[in-house]
N, C-alpha and C positions, 0 to 999 in steps of 0.2 A: 154600496154597489156603485159600479158606473154601469154607467148603459150606454153602448152602445149602437150600432147602424152597420151592418153586416154587408156587404154585396156579394155576390158570390158568381163565378165565373166558371165558364167549362174551359178547358184545355184551349178551345180556339179559341179564348176570348170572350166569349160569346155570353153575355149577360143570363145568370137562368134565376135569378128570384132576390131581391135584398126584405133583408128581416133584420130583427131588435134581436140582440143579445142584452146579456150582464156579464162583466168579465169574470166575475168569480164565479158562475152555475160552469157544470163539466157542459164538454167538450159534446157527450150526448141529447143531455137540450136544444142546440143550435141542431144538431142531425136532422129531429125533432123537426123542427120550424121546418130549416130547408126540406127534409121530406113531405110536409104535407106541400108544399111551396111548388114542389117540383112533381112529386110521385113516386122521385129514390130512393127508396126503402136506406134505413140511417145503414142499416148493415154495410148497402153495398157503396157508401162514401166513404171516401176519401178525402179531407180538407184539409190543401195547405197553403198557409201563411211565410211568405217570404223563404218558397223552396223547400220547408221541413212541415210533415206533418202533427198538426194541431190536435196531442195525443189525451192532453188531462181537462187543460180552459183554457179562454185569453185574457188570463191575468194580466199580460205582460203589453196586455192593448193599446197604443197611444191613444189617449182622452180625449174625446172630441173630435175624434175621427173619425169619416168613412173608413172600417177593414175592406181592403178585399183579399178573402180566399178566393182558392179555386179547387171547384171538385174534381176530382179524378172516380170514374167510377169501378168497381169493382167488380170480375166478373161473374152469374151469377151463381156458380157451386163455388166460389171461392168464400162468396160471405155466407154462404149458406153453412158451408163446414168449419169457416172463424161463430157463430151461431150454436152451436153444435160441439165445439170444441171449449167451446166458455162452459158449457153443463160440461165437462165431464165426457163427452165425449167419447172413447178410446178412435184413433184413427188405424183400427186391424183393416176394418172395411171401406178405409176411406179408397179412389182409385189410384195413382201413379202421380200419376198429375199435380193430386192433394198431396201426397206424400214428400215431391218435388218442390211445395210451395214452404217459400223462409217462413211470410208472414204468417204462416196455419202453423206450423211445426213451432214458431217464437213463442204463440198462444195455448200448444198444447204443453209443451213441456212446461211448462207455468202452470196448471192446473194436473198433471197428472203424470204423476212420476214413470210410468213407462215408455209415455209420447216417443222417448227417442227410437227404442227399436221398433220403429215404422217409418220410421226416415227415411229419404234416399242418401244413396253410399254419396253424393255433394254434400248434403247435409249435416251426412257423420264426421266432417273435414272444417263442418264450417263449427269455427274456436267461439264465437259471441253464442252459436244456437247450441252448443256442447255446454260451454258453460252457464248458461243458463238455467240449462237441465241439469245439472250435478247438484249445484247451491240448490237444487230444491232436494233432492233424491242420491247420493251419492256414487250409489251404484251403476247410475244412468251411466257413465265414462267406461263398464264394459261394453258397451254398444258402439264408444266413440272409436274412431279409425286411427291408426297406432300413431300418427303423428302427434295425435291430440291426448294418446297414453300418455307421449311423453313431455308434454307440455307443463310444465312446472304452475303454471298457473292454475291451468286448467285438475289439476291431480291434488293439490292443496286446498281448493276449494271444494271439490269431492272427498275430500279425505279431512276434513273437520264437518260437512254432515254425517256422514259415513265413515268410520275410519275402517270399518272393514273393505269400504274400494280401494282398497292401499293395495290388494290382492290382483286390481287389474293395472296397476302401471305401469311402465317398465323398469327394466331391472334396475337400471342406475337411480329411478329416483324413489327402491324398495331401498337404496342406500342413502338416500338424501335421511342425513338428520334431522333438519326443518321438520322434510312432509311426516319420517317415522313417527318424530315426538307428535307431529298433530296429530296423528291417526291413533297414537297407543293411546293419550288425552280423552280424545272418544270414545275411542274401544280397544280395553286391555288387548286381546284377545285379536287383534290387528297386526299386531307384535308377528306370531307365528306369518307374516308375507315380510316384514324386514329380512334384509340378506342375509348371511349369515355371517357374516364379520362385526354385523351389529350387536345382533344379536350374543356374543364372542366376547366383543367387545366388553371390559368393564365399567369401564367412565360410562359408555352410556346405558348399559344396563341398569345402572344405578339412576340417570335421570328418570328412564323410562319407570324403571315399579314408583320413581316419585312422581311420575304425571299417574301411574293408576297402576295398582300391588299384581292388580291380575296379567300383567306385565310378566308374571317371573315366570307361570307358565309355561314360558316360549324360551327363556335363555335356557344358555347351554348348561349341560347339566352339573361342570364344574361351577358356575357360579349359583348356583339355587344350591351350593354348601356355602358360597359366601353369606356372615354373621351379618353383617351388614348394607348387604343388600336383602336380606333377608328382614331384615327388621325394617329396609323402607318397605319395603313392598307389604308388611307388617300393616304399617302409620297409613299403609294410604286405601285399606282394602278387611274387610273384617277379620274373610279366612283366607290362608293361603295352604295350608297345610294336608299336605297328597290332595291341592285342587282337583288334577288333572282324570284322579281318581272317583270325585265327587263332583263332578259339572260331565265326568259319563255318562253319571244317570240321567243327566239331559240330555246333551248336548252331545256324544259319541265320542267327549275326547277323554284318551287311559295316560296323561302325561303325571308322572308324579313332579311337586313343585319342590317345597325342602328336603332336602337329601338327609337320611334319617335322622343323624349326629341330630340336627337342627331340631326335628320335631322333640328327641328328647334335652332342649333347649330349656327349663325350667320358666326362664326370663321373658325366653320367645313364646313361651303358650300361651302365662299368664296377659303378656301382654294380646297376646291374639282375641284368647278366650274373654277378655272385658270387653274385646270390638265385637264379641260376636261368640256365642260359647258355643254354638256348633261348629264350631274350632278343637272343640276335647276330643269330637270321634278321631281327629289324628293326630290326638295327642300321646298315645302308646302308653309305657307304664302311667306316664304320669292322670288317666284318669283315676289311678289312686292314690292321688296323692290330694288332702282336703279341702289344703288353702284353692287352687286351681278348680279346683268342683263347685266350691259354692264360686267364685269369682264366675265361671261358666252358670251354673243355672241361675244365680242373680238378673247374668245379663238374657236368657235364652233358657225357661225354663223344662222345654223338652230334650232342653240339652241333660237334663240326667241323664236318660237312655241309653249317652257312649259314659257315665261313672260307675264304677269298678260299683260290682255287689253287693262286696260291703257297706261303698257309702249310699249306694240306696236305701240303702235300713240304717242310716246315722237321718231321724229325728229334724236335726239343725236341717241339714243338707234336703232335706224333701221339703220344710214348712219352706224355706225359701224359694225352694223350685215351682211349689205350688202356689206362694203368692206372687210370681212371674207371668204363671202360667198354670189356671186349670188341672190342662189334663197333665202336666206333668202328672199326675199322681198313680196315673196307665203307669209306670215307670217306676215306682215306689217294689219294698221289698212286700209283701204276703201282709206280711204283718205287721205294716202302718198302714194299706189300705183296708186293717182292719181295725185301725184308730180310731173312733168314734170323732176325739177334739178334733183330730185333722182331715178327716173326713168331712169334717162339716165346713172348718176353715178351708177346704179346696171347693164343695159345691158352694158355698156362699162364694165364689172369684169364680164359677164359671161352670159350662156345661163337665162335670168331673162325675156325675153320679155312676157309668155307664163302667167308672173300675175300681171304684168300691166294694171290696167281699162281698159274698154273697146275704150275708148276718146283716151292713149294712147295708144294703142295698133291698133291705127286709124293713128297715128302719123306723117309722113311721116321721120320728123328728128328723132325719137328714132329708128323706125325700122330702118332709114342710121346707128345708131349706133350701132346698134342691129346686123344686119347681120355679122360683119367682127368677131363674137367674137363666133356666131350661126350661125352654115349651116343652117337649119330650120327654122331662126326666122321668114322668110311669110309665116311662115305655121299659126304663132301666129296673123299676122296681121289681118286685119280689109279685109273683103273681097271686097273691091274697094282696098284699094292695093294692095292682092294677083294678081288682074288683072292685076295692071298696070308692061304691058313688058318691061317697061325701069327697075322697079326694081325688073322684075325678070331675068334679065340680070347679074344687081349686084348681086342678090343666088347665079347666077351661077360662076360669079366669083370669091365670096368670100371662096365658097364646094369647087372650082379649090386648091388658096390658102393655104385654110387648110391643104386639103392633099397632096399640095406638101411641106408643112411645116411638115406635121408626120412623112416625108419621112427623114428628116434629124436630127441631134441631138441637147437637148437642145441648147450645147455649138454651131454646128453650126447657131441657128435661132438667140443666143445671135450673135456670128459674123458679122449674114447677116443682124443686122441691125441697129449694128456699121460701118457696111457702107454705112450703108440709110442716118445714119442721117451724116458723114461726108460728104458723096455725096448732102444734102440738103444744107449745110452748106456751100461747094463750088460754090453750086448754088445763096444762098445768097450773097458770098458776089459777085460772076461778076457781079448782077444783081445793086448793089446797084454800082458798081463800073460804068457798064454801065448807068447808073441814072446822076454819077457825073461830063461824059461825054457829057452825053448829055445836063445837064446846064451850062457846060464852052463851050456846042457850038462843041464838038466833036466828029463824027460818032463813036459809040461803039462797039465792037466786039458782032457782034449779036449773031456770032454760038457758042463761049463763055459761050453765057447765057442761050442755049440749055445744059438742065440737058439731060444725060443719062444712065438710070442704067440698070444692070449688068444684066441678067435673070437669 
């Protein structure tokens, strides 16, 4: 730690105070001492050294010399707003004078995504301010003046943060290869704002989908029928089959990605479902292909919903599905939902009792298997079982155990399971020992055969 003597003067040269400081401490600590000596609050102080404002510390100050700083006093209103924006207060209620204040705006855009929209026109044309804003929130590019929406450095920074900010870039930059690829890498949906010539350029589209498979959604129709491009898109994203229609459920898009003939390409479909079983929903006749469906349900059990009726009645396929997700039982055939062994396997894997047949929802054995995995399993049981007080007690106890487990990290639960297994093994060894002693006519240590499980 380097001790310094700091002499503080005002702009006229008048000495205001002397304070002690350390080179490695933050400048705020120095300002607090100056405030104590002069009565000028820290927020109003700008400390200059060699013509530059000290923003972090005095680490570059020369040793064993008195350091001379110049204090410039901020207007109280500016100091007040600097404090307010530091606490993420919006500039929406700031007076016009503050919205024109570069220092306040620069501080605001570092903490508030929306700050730039309240800036004065002059600051919307200030590259440093806008650059700082788009590095935090790319969408702030929409507020910048037209000249900065055509500034390559600013636009690159914006799309690197939020790819969809490409929408606010000028036309020429939406045709810029590096800019568009940067945007697409961040968000494949940004490709919709690329220039038409890029969306129709085979080589560029191939590069784009290699960055982000979702870009295929916005390629020209003839390129969505290009097998190499579609295969590359699958490699970079789990599903692309008719992804426009699928996204329409969430985002309102209605574009179809791959051409129909490629949706029937078995190798491509297999590649897709290996990455995301839900791709099976767009596989057409291949939903009847046993190998394709098995691959899909092994990746996502609930993809069973998209399999053909025949395969939803295939015991091996359904077992693979419920092993991946117990909820897949919902999509099994009526016959398999009445298969006791299969349903027992499903409810042991997760909350699936509601999808069992009425007969099995009335099975005491099935309900007992389900309760440890599903707190509300009793709700789906038959009326007779719901009225059984012993089962109600078991259900409450299972619920309490689940609540306890939620309090512990997974690693702790693993440790508890290992401890329980070890205790059971000890118990088994003790029982075997007592049985052996009994067969020899020797009284065993009965107390030793009692298993005590830590709470």
